[in-house]
N, C-alpha and C positions, 0 to 999 in steps of 0.2 A: 346112040351113045352120045352123051353130053361131053363136050371137051373141056379140059380145066381151064381156069382163068389165072394167068400167073400176074401176080400184084408185086410191085417193087415193094421191098421192105420198108422203104422211107415213108411210104404212103399211109402206113397205118401208125396209131398212136404208140408213143414211147411204153406206155403202160400194158397195150394190147400186145404189141412185140416181146415185151419181157415174159408176160404170162405164156405166150406161144412158145417162146424158148424154154422156159421152166417146163412146161408140158411136155415138149419134146424130149428134153434132156432126161425126164424121170420115166418115160416109158419103157415096159418091159422089152427086152430083146434090143435095146440100142446099145450098140458094142463100142466101148472105148479102149479096146484092148487089155492089156494085163493091168493097166495103170487103174489104181482105186483114185477117182477124181470127186472132188467136192461139187456140188451142184453150182455153184458158182463157176468154177472152172469148166464143167460141161457147158454151161449157158455162153461163156465167153468163147469157147471153141466154136460152136454153132454160129455165133453172132460174126465170129471172124470169118467163117465159110460164106455167109451172106454179104458181107462187107467186100471180100475178094472176088465175089462172083462165082464162087464154086457150089453155091446152092441158091434156091430161089423159092418163094412161097407160091404154093399152087392151091387155088380154091376148087375144089372137086364137087361140082353140082350133085353127082350121083349119092355122094356121102354127106353132103351139106357139111363139108368139113375144110379147114385151113391146114395144109400140110406144108413142111419143108422137105424139099425134095433136092438131090444133087442135080447139077446142070445135065448130066447125063441121062438121069430118069426124066428130067423134063423135056430133053430133046426127043425121047421116045414118045412123050405126049404130045408132042407138036410145038413146043417151045422154040422161038426165034428170039435171039439175043435182042433184035430191034423192036420186039413185040412188047417192050417196057418192062420185062421182067428183071 
């Protein structure tokens, strides 16, 4: 089993981060509650979670994908705060 690699969001380009945030915000199954939010509002919510440390970027080698996961999910994957996430 390949372990995920946690990447500080500030280490990727602004454009790459924006694209990742927009992709994540438009995925089916992403739940924002009963509110209807604009794409920009959803992106800013996710960005705020990254900035506050409630979510991290995880590169998953098995899927060859970069995901945004909550810190709780990341801890189950082996994330440690001092590991650069």
